[in-house]
MARVOKE-450559 format. One record per residue: x, y, z of N, C-alpha, C in turn; residue in one letter; residue number from 0; chain. Coordinates in Angstrom, 2 decimals, padded with zeros to 5 digits. Example, Ala and Ser with C-alpha at 12.3 -4.5 7.8 and 13.67 -1.06 7.14 Angstrom:
BEGIN
013.19|-005.69|007.80|012.30|-004.50|007.80|013.20|-003.30|007.80|A|0|A
012.85|-002.25|007.08|013.67|-001.06|007.14|012.90|000.03|007.87|S|1|A
// end
This chain:
BEGIN
009.15|014.22|009.74|008.95|014.51|008.34|009.50|015.89|007.99|M|0|A
009.31|016.84|008.89|009.79|018.20|008.64|011.31|018.24|008.50|R|1|A
012.01|017.45|009.31|013.47|017.39|009.24|013.93|016.83|007.89|L|2|A
013.24|015.80|007.40|013.56|015.22|006.10|013.34|016.23|004.99|L|3|A
012.26|016.99|005.06|011.97|018.01|004.05|013.05|019.08|004.05|V|4|A
013.44|019.55|005.22|014.49|020.57|005.31|015.83|020.02|004.79|H|5|A
016.13|018.78|005.12|017.38|018.18|004.65|017.38|018.04|003.13|A|6|A
016.25|017.59|002.58|016.14|017.47|001.12|016.24|018.83|000.43|L|7|A
015.62|019.82|001.02|015.67|021.17|000.43|017.10|021.71|000.45|R|8|A
017.82|021.51|001.54|019.21|021.95|001.63|020.08|021.19|000.63|A|9|A
019.85|019.89|000.52|020.60|019.09|-000.44|020.32|019.55|-001.87|L|10|A
019.05|019.83|-002.18|018.69|020.30|-003.51|019.37|021.63|-003.83|A|11|A
019.43|022.52|-002.86|020.11|023.81|-003.07|021.60|023.60|-003.31|C|12|A
022.21|022.71|-002.55|023.63|022.42|-002.73|023.89|021.80|-004.09|A|13|A
023.03|020.88|-004.51|023.17|020.26|-005.83|023.01|021.29|-006.94|L|14|A
022.05|022.18|-006.79|021.84|023.23|-007.78|023.06|024.15|-007.86|L|15|A
023.62|024.50|-006.71|024.83|025.33|-006.70|025.98|024.61|-007.40|A|16|A
026.13|023.33|-007.12|027.17|022.55|-007.80|026.94|022.45|-009.29|G|17|A
025.68|022.32|-009.66|025.33|022.23|-011.08|025.63|023.53|-011.82|L|18|A
025.53|024.64|-011.14|025.85|025.94|-011.74|027.36|026.17|-011.74|I|19|A
028.00|025.86|-010.63|029.43|026.15|-010.49|030.34|025.24|-011.32|L|20|A
029.94|024.00|-011.54|030.79|023.07|-012.28|031.02|023.54|-013.73|T|21|A
029.98|023.81|-014.52|030.25|024.32|-015.87|030.95|025.69|-015.86|P|22|A
030.62|026.52|-014.88|031.28|027.82|-014.77|032.80|027.64|-014.56|F|23|A
033.14|026.73|-013.65|034.56|026.46|-013.39|035.22|025.87|-014.63|A|24|A
034.51|025.02|-015.35|035.04|024.44|-016.58|035.32|025.54|-017.61|Q|25|A
034.41|026.49|-017.75|034.59|027.60|-018.70|035.79|028.45|-018.30|I|26|A
035.90|028.76|-017.02|037.02|029.58|-016.54|038.34|028.83|-016.73|V|27|A
038.38|027.58|-016.34|039.62|026.80|-016.46|040.05|026.66|-017.92|M|28|A
039.08|026.41|-018.79|039.41|026.22|-020.20|039.69|027.55|-020.89|R|29|A
038.86|028.55|-020.63|038.98|029.83|-021.32|040.10|030.70|-020.82|G|30|A
040.30|030.75|-019.52|041.30|031.65|-018.93|042.66|030.97|-018.79|V|31|A
042.65|029.75|-018.25|043.91|029.07|-017.95|044.30|028.03|-019.00|F|32|A
043.42|027.79|-019.98|043.66|026.82|-021.05|043.97|025.42|-020.50|D|33|A
043.30|025.09|-019.37|043.45|023.78|-018.74|042.05|023.23|-018.47|V|34|A
041.55|022.37|-019.35|040.20|021.84|-019.12|040.15|020.92|-017.90|P|35|A
039.00|020.93|-017.25|038.78|020.04|-016.10|038.31|018.69|-016.62|M|36|A
039.06|017.66|-016.37|038.68|016.32|-016.82|037.44|015.86|-016.06|A|37|A
036.44|015.42|-016.78|035.25|014.87|-016.16|034.22|015.87|-015.71|G|38|A
034.39|017.14|-016.05|033.43|018.16|-015.59|032.04|017.90|-016.16|A|39|A
031.98|017.47|-017.43|030.67|017.21|-018.04|029.97|016.04|-017.34|E|40|A
030.71|014.98|-017.06|030.13|013.83|-016.39|029.68|014.19|-014.98|E|41|A
030.47|014.99|-014.29|030.10|015.40|-012.94|028.86|016.29|-012.95|F|42|A
028.78|017.22|-013.91|027.60|018.08|-014.03|026.36|017.23|-014.34|A|43|A
026.51|016.25|-015.21|025.39|015.34|-015.54|024.94|014.58|-014.29|R|44|A
025.90|014.13|-013.50|025.58|013.42|-012.26|024.84|014.34|-011.29|Y|45|A
025.28|015.58|-011.17|024.59|016.53|-010.29|023.17|016.78|-010.77|L|46|A
022.97|016.86|-012.08|021.63|017.06|-012.63|020.72|015.87|-012.32|L|47|A
021.26|014.66|-012.45|020.50|013.45|-012.13|020.12|013.46|-010.65|I|48|A
021.08|013.77|-009.80|020.82|013.82|-008.35|019.75|014.86|-008.03|C|49|A
019.89|016.04|-008.62|018.94|017.12|-008.36|017.53|016.72|-008.80|L|50|A
017.41|016.17|-009.99|016.09|015.81|-010.51|015.40|014.75|-009.65|A|51|A
016.12|013.69|-009.33|015.48|012.58|-008.61|015.29|012.86|-007.13|F|52|A
016.26|013.50|-006.51|016.14|013.73|-005.07|015.17|014.86|-004.72|L|53|A
015.00|015.82|-005.61|014.08|016.92|-005.31|012.67|016.67|-005.84|S|54|A
012.47|015.62|-006.61|011.13|015.32|-007.14|010.11|015.09|-006.03|A|55|A
010.55|014.47|-004.95|009.63|014.23|-003.83|009.19|015.54|-003.19|A|56|A
010.08|016.52|-003.14|009.71|017.84|-002.60|008.64|018.50|-003.47|L|57|A
008.81|018.40|-004.76|007.83|018.98|-005.69|006.47|018.33|-005.48|V|58|A
006.45|017.02|-005.39|005.20|016.30|-005.19|004.59|016.59|-003.82|S|59|A
005.43|016.66|-002.81|004.95|016.92|-001.45|004.28|018.28|-001.34|L|60|A
004.81|019.27|-002.06|004.27|020.62|-002.00|003.22|020.89|-003.07|E|61|A
002.82|019.85|-003.81|001.77|020.00|-004.82|002.20|020.76|-006.05|G|62|A
003.47|020.73|-006.37|003.97|021.50|-007.50|003.95|020.76|-008.82|G|63|A
003.54|019.49|-008.82|003.50|018.74|-010.06|002.24|019.09|-010.86|Q|64|A
002.23|018.69|-012.11|001.07|018.96|-012.96|-000.07|018.06|-012.51|I|65|A
-001.19|018.68|-012.16|-002.31|017.92|-011.61|-003.56|017.97|-012.49|R|66|A
-003.57|018.83|-013.48|-004.72|018.97|-014.37|-006.00|019.24|-013.57|M|67|A
-005.89|020.13|-012.60|-007.01|020.42|-011.70|-008.22|020.98|-012.43|E|68|A
-007.99|021.72|-013.51|-009.12|022.31|-014.23|-010.01|021.21|-014.80|E|69|A
-009.40|020.14|-015.31|-010.19|019.02|-015.84|-010.86|018.24|-014.70|F|70|A
-010.13|018.06|-013.60|-010.70|017.34|-012.47|-011.89|018.10|-011.88|Q|71|A
-011.84|019.42|-011.95|-012.94|020.23|-011.40|-014.23|020.03|-012.17|A|72|A
-014.14|019.56|-013.39|-015.33|019.31|-014.21|-016.03|018.00|-013.84|L|73|A
-015.37|017.18|-013.06|-015.92|015.88|-012.66|-016.66|016.04|-011.34|I|74|A
-017.74|015.28|-011.20|-018.52|015.31|-009.95|-017.62|014.88|-008.78|A|75|A
-018.03|015.27|-007.57|-017.17|015.10|-006.40|-016.77|013.65|-006.13|E|76|A
-017.72|012.73|-006.10|-017.40|011.33|-005.78|-016.48|010.68|-006.81|R|77|A
-016.79|010.79|-008.12|-015.85|010.23|-009.11|-014.47|010.91|-009.08|P|78|A
-014.44|012.21|-008.77|-013.16|012.93|-008.69|-012.35|012.38|-007.52|R|79|A
-013.00|012.09|-006.40|-012.30|011.52|-005.25|-011.74|010.14|-005.61|W|80|A
-012.53|009.32|-006.28|-012.05|008.00|-006.71|-010.90|008.12|-007.70|L|81|A
-011.00|009.09|-008.62|-009.92|009.32|-009.57|-008.64|009.71|-008.84|L|82|A
-008.74|010.59|-007.86|-007.56|011.00|-007.10|-006.96|009.83|-006.33|Q|83|A
-007.81|008.94|-005.82|-007.29|007.74|-005.14|-006.54|006.85|-006.13|L|84|A
-007.10|006.68|-007.32|-006.44|005.85|-008.34|-005.11|006.47|-008.76|V|85|A
-005.09|007.78|-008.92|-003.85|008.47|-009.31|-002.78|008.27|-008.25|I|86|A
-003.13|008.47|-006.99|-002.14|008.31|-005.92|-001.70|006.86|-005.77|E|87|A
-002.64|005.92|-005.89|-002.28|004.49|-005.81|-001.36|004.11|-006.97|A|88|A
-001.63|004.68|-008.15|-000.77|004.42|-009.31|000.63|004.96|-009.06|S|89|A
000.73|006.11|-008.42|002.03|006.66|-008.08|002.79|005.77|-007.12|G|90|A
002.10|005.25|-006.11|002.76|004.35|-005.16|003.31|003.13|-005.89|V|91|A
002.49|002.55|-006.76|002.91|001.35|-007.49|004.05|001.66|-008.46|I|92|A
003.88|002.70|-009.28|004.89|003.02|-010.30|006.23|003.40|-009.67|A|93|A
006.19|004.28|-008.67|007.44|004.69|-008.05|008.05|003.57|-007.22|F|94|A
007.20|002.74|-006.62|007.72|001.58|-005.89|008.42|000.60|-006.82|G|95|A
007.82|000.37|-008.00|008.46|-000.51|-008.99|009.76|000.10|-009.50|L|96|A
009.77|001.40|-009.73|010.98|002.07|-010.19|012.09|001.97|-009.14|L|97|A
011.75|002.17|-007.89|012.75|002.04|-006.81|013.27|000.62|-006.73|A|98|A
012.38|-000.35|-006.84|012.79|-001.76|-006.80|013.69|-002.09|-007.97|T|99|A
013.32|-001.64|-009.16|014.14|-001.90|-010.35|015.51|-001.26|-010.21|A|100|A
015.57|-000.06|-009.64|016.85|000.61|-009.45|017.73|-000.16|-008.47|A|101|A
017.14|-000.65|-007.38|017.91|-001.42|-006.40|018.42|-002.72|-007.02|V|102|A
017.58|-003.40|-007.79|018.00|-004.65|-008.46|019.12|-004.36|-009.46|V|103|A
018.99|-003.28|-010.22|020.02|-002.91|-011.18|021.33|-002.58|-010.49|T|104|A
021.25|-001.86|-009.39|022.46|-001.55|-008.62|023.11|-002.83|-008.12|I|105|A
022.30|-003.75|-007.59|022.84|-005.00|-007.05|023.52|-005.83|-008.14|A|106|A
022.96|-005.82|-009.34|023.53|-006.61|-010.44|024.79|-005.97|-011.03|R|107|A
024.96|-004.68|-010.84|026.09|-003.96|-011.42|026.96|-003.32|-010.34|N|108|A
027.00|-003.91|-009.18|027.67|-003.30|-008.03|029.16|-003.06|-008.28|I|109|A
029.79|-003.85|-009.12|031.22|-003.69|-009.37|031.52|-002.70|-010.49|A|110|A
030.48|-002.18|-011.16|030.68|-001.28|-012.30|030.93|000.15|-011.81|S|111|A
031.46|000.95|-012.73|031.71|002.37|-012.45|031.54|003.16|-013.75|A|112|A
031.36|004.47|-013.63|031.23|005.31|-014.82|032.58|005.41|-015.53|T|113|A
032.53|005.83|-016.79|033.73|005.78|-017.64|034.81|006.77|-017.23|A|114|A
034.48|008.04|-017.13|035.52|009.05|-016.93|035.94|009.20|-015.48|T|115|A
034.98|009.48|-014.62|035.29|009.73|-013.21|035.32|008.46|-012.36|L|116|A
034.92|007.35|-012.96|034.86|006.07|-012.26|034.04|006.15|-010.98|E|117|A
032.87|006.79|-011.09|031.93|006.85|-009.97|031.32|005.46|-009.81|I|118|A
031.39|004.86|-008.64|030.79|003.54|-008.44|029.30|003.56|-008.79|P|119|A
028.85|002.45|-009.37|027.47|002.36|-009.84|026.47|002.59|-008.72|F|120|A
026.80|002.17|-007.52|025.92|002.39|-006.37|025.69|003.88|-006.15|L|121|A
026.74|004.66|-006.23|026.62|006.09|-006.02|025.94|006.76|-007.21|I|122|A
026.24|006.27|-008.42|025.66|006.87|-009.62|024.16|006.62|-009.71|F|123|A
023.71|005.40|-009.39|022.30|005.05|-009.50|021.54|005.24|-008.18|M|124|A
022.26|005.50|-007.10|021.62|005.67|-005.79|020.54|006.75|-005.77|G|125|A
020.78|007.92|-006.38|019.73|008.95|-006.37|018.42|008.51|-007.02|P|126|A
018.50|007.68|-008.05|017.28|007.16|-008.67|016.52|006.29|-007.68|L|127|A
017.21|005.38|-007.02|016.55|004.49|-006.06|015.96|005.27|-004.89|A|128|A
016.73|006.18|-004.35|016.26|006.97|-003.20|015.11|007.90|-003.62|I|129|A
015.28|008.58|-004.75|014.23|009.49|-005.24|012.93|008.78|-005.53|G|130|A
013.00|007.61|-006.18|011.79|006.85|-006.48|011.12|006.35|-005.19|A|131|A
011.93|005.92|-004.23|011.37|005.46|-002.95|010.69|006.63|-002.22|A|132|A
011.31|007.80|-002.24|010.70|008.97|-001.61|009.40|009.37|-002.32|L|133|A
009.39|009.29|-003.64|008.17|009.60|-004.39|007.06|008.59|-004.06|L|134|A
007.42|007.34|-003.89|006.42|006.33|-003.50|005.86|006.64|-002.12|A|135|A
006.72|007.06|-001.20|006.25|007.41|000.15|005.36|008.65|000.13|L|136|A
005.73|009.65|-000.66|004.90|010.86|-000.75|003.55|010.52|-001.39|V|137|A
003.56|009.68|-002.42|002.30|009.26|-003.05|001.44|008.48|-002.05|S|138|A
002.08|007.64|-001.24|001.35|006.90|-000.21|000.75|007.85|000.81|L|139|A
001.50|008.85|001.19|000.98|009.85|002.14|-000.23|010.56|001.56|R|140|A
-000.13|010.99|000.28|-001.27|011.65|-000.36|-002.47|010.70|-000.47|H|141|A
-002.21|009.44|-000.76|-003.28|008.45|-000.87|-004.01|008.30|000.46|L|142|A
-003.25|008.16|001.54|-003.85|008.00|002.87|-004.65|009.25|003.25|V|143|A
-004.07|010.44|002.99|-004.77|011.68|003.32|-006.06|011.83|002.53|E|144|A
-006.01|011.52|001.25|-007.21|011.63|000.41|-008.27|010.63|000.85|T|145|A
-007.85|009.40|001.18|-008.80|008.39|001.63|-009.45|008.78|002.95|F|146|A
-008.64|009.25|003.90|-009.18|009.66|005.21|-010.13|010.84|005.11|R|147|A
-009.81|011.75|004.20|-010.64|012.94|004.04|-012.02|012.56|003.49|R|148|A
-012.09|011.53|002.66|-013.36|011.06|002.12|-013.95|011.95|001.04|G|149|A
-013.20|012.90|000.60|-013.64|013.80|-000.47|-012.41|014.21|-001.26|R|150|A
-012.59|014.70|-002.47|-011.43|015.07|-003.28|-010.75|016.34|-002.78|P|151|A
-009.52|016.53|-003.24|-008.82|017.78|-002.96|-009.59|018.94|-003.56|D|152|A
-009.54|020.07|-002.91|-010.10|021.27|-003.48|-009.17|021.74|-004.58|D|153|A
-009.75|022.41|-005.57|-008.94|022.99|-006.62|-008.16|024.17|-006.04|K|154|A
-006.84|024.14|-006.22|-006.02|025.23|-005.69|-004.82|025.45|-006.61|H|155|A
-005.07|026.11|-007.71|-004.01|026.41|-008.65|-003.10|027.47|-008.04|T|156|A
-001.81|027.17|-008.01|-000.85|028.09|-007.45|000.08|028.54|-008.56|T|157|A
000.14|029.82|-008.78|001.04|030.39|-009.77|002.17|031.10|-009.05|L|158|A
003.39|030.73|-009.41|004.55|031.38|-008.80|005.50|031.88|-009.86|T|159|A
// end
């Protein structure tokens, strides 16, 4: 699991660098050399999609998503534990359905490509399928941990 987290973190950093450098290169090419880069906007959009979906599992794994802990802290321990189980189970179901829908959509449109750069649909939609599957796995991990613990998570608001 640690290797996967490190690989995802490195990939997210590379995607972020690409997302910053692509518009910068477009500005330089257009402004300085008067030669626009064809497809730079589509490529930047693709990098943003990849970054959002592939790094979402990291955010969830590290507890960085919105959890509304202040409201949960107002609930008694046993109902709060049950609520957390329902939330995690809902995540497994929702992200699992999203991953399945993405795979079905990819399979039905396997011969399609994007307009400008002609990115194959598999590559364009792949980050959604992979990201949703990773989110389902992270939600399943949280569900199992919460169930085994037999009590709710402690409130731990982290400000960074």
